[in-house]
Every structure is written in structure tokens, then in C-alpha cells.
C-alpha positions as CSV (number, residue, x, y, z in Angstrom):
1,M,-4.8,-34.2,65.0
2,K,-3.1,-34.7,68.4
3,E,-1.6,-31.7,70.2
4,Y,2.0,-32.9,70.0
5,E,1.6,-33.4,66.2
6,R,0.3,-29.8,65.9
7,K,3.2,-28.5,67.9
8,G,5.7,-30.5,65.7
9,L,4.1,-29.0,62.6
10,L,4.2,-25.5,64.0
11,E,7.9,-26.0,64.9
12,R,8.6,-26.9,61.3
13,V,7.0,-23.7,60.1
14,E,9.1,-21.5,62.6
15,R,12.4,-23.3,62.1
16,E,15.2,-21.0,61.1
17,G,16.2,-22.8,57.9
18,A,12.7,-24.0,57.0
19,T,12.9,-22.5,53.5
20,V,16.3,-24.0,52.7
21,G,15.6,-26.4,49.8
22,A,11.9,-25.5,49.7
23,S,10.4,-24.6,46.4
24,I,8.0,-21.8,45.6
25,P,4.5,-23.2,44.9
26,E,3.6,-23.2,41.2
27,E,0.1,-21.9,42.0
28,I,-1.5,-20.7,45.2
29,T,-4.8,-19.3,46.2
30,V,-4.4,-16.0,48.0
31,Q,-7.4,-14.0,49.2
32,G,-9.7,-16.1,47.0
33,R,-7.7,-15.6,43.8
34,D,-5.5,-18.2,42.1
35,I,-2.0,-16.8,41.5
36,D,0.9,-18.3,39.5
37,L,3.3,-17.6,42.3
38,R,6.4,-19.2,40.9
39,E,6.0,-17.5,37.6
40,F,5.4,-14.1,39.3
41,V,8.5,-14.4,41.5
42,F,10.7,-15.5,38.7
43,E,9.4,-12.7,36.4
44,I,10.2,-10.1,39.0
45,K,13.6,-11.6,39.8
46,R,14.7,-11.7,36.1
47,R,14.6,-7.9,36.0
48,E,17.7,-5.8,37.0
49,T,15.4,-3.3,38.8
50,I,11.8,-3.1,39.5
51,P,10.1,-0.3,37.5
52,P,8.1,2.2,39.7
53,G,4.8,0.9,38.4
54,E,5.7,-2.7,39.2
55,R,7.0,-1.8,42.7
56,D,3.4,-1.2,43.9
57,R,2.4,-4.5,42.5
58,V,5.2,-6.3,44.2
59,E,4.5,-4.6,47.5
60,Q,0.8,-5.5,47.3
61,A,1.8,-9.2,46.5
62,K,4.0,-9.3,49.5
63,T,1.3,-7.9,51.7
64,N,-1.2,-10.4,50.4
65,L,1.3,-13.3,50.9
66,R,1.9,-12.2,54.5
67,R,-1.8,-12.1,55.2
68,E,-2.3,-15.5,53.6
69,R,0.6,-17.0,55.6
70,L,-0.9,-15.7,58.8
71,Q,-4.3,-17.1,58.0
72,R,-2.8,-20.5,57.2
73,K,-0.7,-20.5,60.3
74,Q,-3.7,-19.7,62.5
75,R,-5.6,-22.5,60.8
76,L,-2.7,-24.8,61.7
77,E,-2.7,-23.6,65.3
78,E,-6.4,-23.6,66.0
79,G,-8.2,-25.5,63.2
80,D,-9.9,-28.8,63.4
81,I,-7.7,-30.4,60.8
82,S,-6.2,-33.8,60.2
83,R,-2.5,-34.6,60.2
84,E,-2.5,-34.8,56.4
85,E,-4.2,-31.3,56.1
86,G,-1.6,-30.0,58.6
87,E,1.3,-31.3,56.5
88,I,-0.2,-29.6,53.4
89,L,-0.6,-26.4,55.3
90,V,3.0,-26.5,56.5
91,D,4.3,-27.1,53.0
92,S,2.3,-24.2,51.7
93,I,3.4,-21.9,54.5
94,I,7.0,-22.7,53.9
95,G,6.5,-22.2,50.1
96,I,5.0,-18.7,50.9
97,D,8.0,-17.9,53.1
98,R,10.3,-18.9,50.3
99,A,8.5,-16.6,47.9
100,L,8.5,-13.8,50.4
101,N,12.3,-14.2,51.0
102,A,12.9,-14.0,47.2
103,L,10.8,-10.9,46.9
104,E,12.2,-9.2,50.0
105,N,15.8,-9.9,48.9
106,L,15.1,-8.5,45.5
107,G,13.6,-5.3,46.9
108,A,16.5,-4.8,49.4
109,A,19.2,-5.1,46.7
110,N,17.4,-2.6,44.5
111,L,16.9,-0.1,47.3
112,E,20.6,-0.4,48.2
113,A,21.7,0.2,44.6
114,E,19.4,3.2,44.4
115,E,20.8,4.6,47.6
116,R,24.4,4.2,46.4
117,T,23.5,5.9,43.2
118,K,21.9,8.8,45.0
119,E,24.8,9.1,47.4
120,A,27.3,9.2,44.5
121,A,25.2,11.9,42.8
122,D,25.0,13.9,46.0
123,Q,28.7,13.7,46.5
124,K,29.4,14.9,42.9
125,R,27.1,17.8,43.4
126,W,28.8,18.7,46.7
127,M,32.3,18.5,45.2
128,S,31.2,20.6,42.2
129,F,29.7,23.2,44.6
130,L,32.9,23.3,46.7
131,Q,35.1,23.7,43.6
132,K,33.0,26.6,42.3
133,A,32.9,28.2,45.8
134,L,36.6,27.9,46.2
135,G,37.3,29.1,42.6
136,K,39.1,25.9,41.8
137,K,37.0,24.8,38.9
138,D,39.3,26.4,36.3
139,A,42.4,25.0,38.0
140,N,40.9,21.5,38.0
141,K,40.3,21.8,34.2
142,R,43.9,22.8,33.6
143,S,45.2,19.8,35.6
144,Q,43.1,17.4,33.5
145,L,44.7,18.7,30.3
């Protein structure tokens, strides 16, 4: 592959909107293991929240995907590969990025929802404490009647 072709492929990988319209690969080999990546991502996204036991699995998958992305990008940057192999690598890297985006967005939404729930519970406890401390708990009950 010529150097200008390599640079063009690397630019495609780093482009801001590279994942727009890209699909998550059906299956991918990560760290020597075949993974049904699309099925895994859709399985996780279908859930309202990620159970604590699954959270570790999702975090490990994201770590492995980042590592695999880095290895593929290094191969694209430095490897003795053909233009066709480079195109395949670019498509796989963009697919990995798409999967990572889906998994990252899912985790952030759940963390934000958990944080809001915790803040609401803290605020209720604080208000209850203040009402008790100020002796207004009974007055509050009378106003609700």
C-alpha cells in the first residue's frame, strides 16, 4: 500500500462522524475469541438497566474492544498490508467504534438515572431529618389531612 493510501484510510478511521451509518459487525474476533458482537450489544441495549453482575461483563467487553481497536489501528498504521486489507481493517475499526459508542451511551444513561435516584433519596432523607429536627413532622401530617 502506498503511504498516501494509508493516510487516507487512517483519516477515515479518525473522522468525527465515521460511525454515522456504520453497522456493528455481526461477529468479530477479539483477543483470539470469536464474539457475536451485534447480538451482545443489542442484548445489553434491550434492558432498561444493566444488572450489577452484567456490568462487569460489559466493562470487560469495552476494555477488550478498545484493545482490539488499538491493535487493528496499529496494524493499519505500520503493517505490511494491501489496500484491500486496509479497507477491511478500516471497516472493522469503525464497526468496533460503533459498538463502543452504543455500549458507552448505555452505561452513561444508566449511571445518570442512578445518580438522580440517589440524589432524590438523599433529598427526601434530608427533608425528613429537617422536619423532625424542627418539630414540624406533626404539623406536616395535619396539613395533608
